C-alpha positions, 0 to 999 in steps of 0.5 A: 156156367162160363164167366161170360155168361155170369157177367151177361146175366148179371149186367142184364139182371135190373131190367129182368127184374123190372119186366118180370114184376111188371109180369111182361114178356121178353118177347111182348116187350121186345127188349126195348123196356129192359134194355131201357131199365139196363142203361137208366141203371148202369149209366146211374152207377158209372156216372156216380163212379165217375164223378167221384161219389160212389 
């Protein structure tokens, strides 16, 4: 597995876990829920890091 594939898999993991937990396929969702979850998750992480809290 290449480094780029590993990074992409890790970046999309929070959203993938949520849609699996809700038993929704990516085709049914269109990636909207997964994208929203990823944006919120990584936004909080980056925000905390930028504020020096993390």
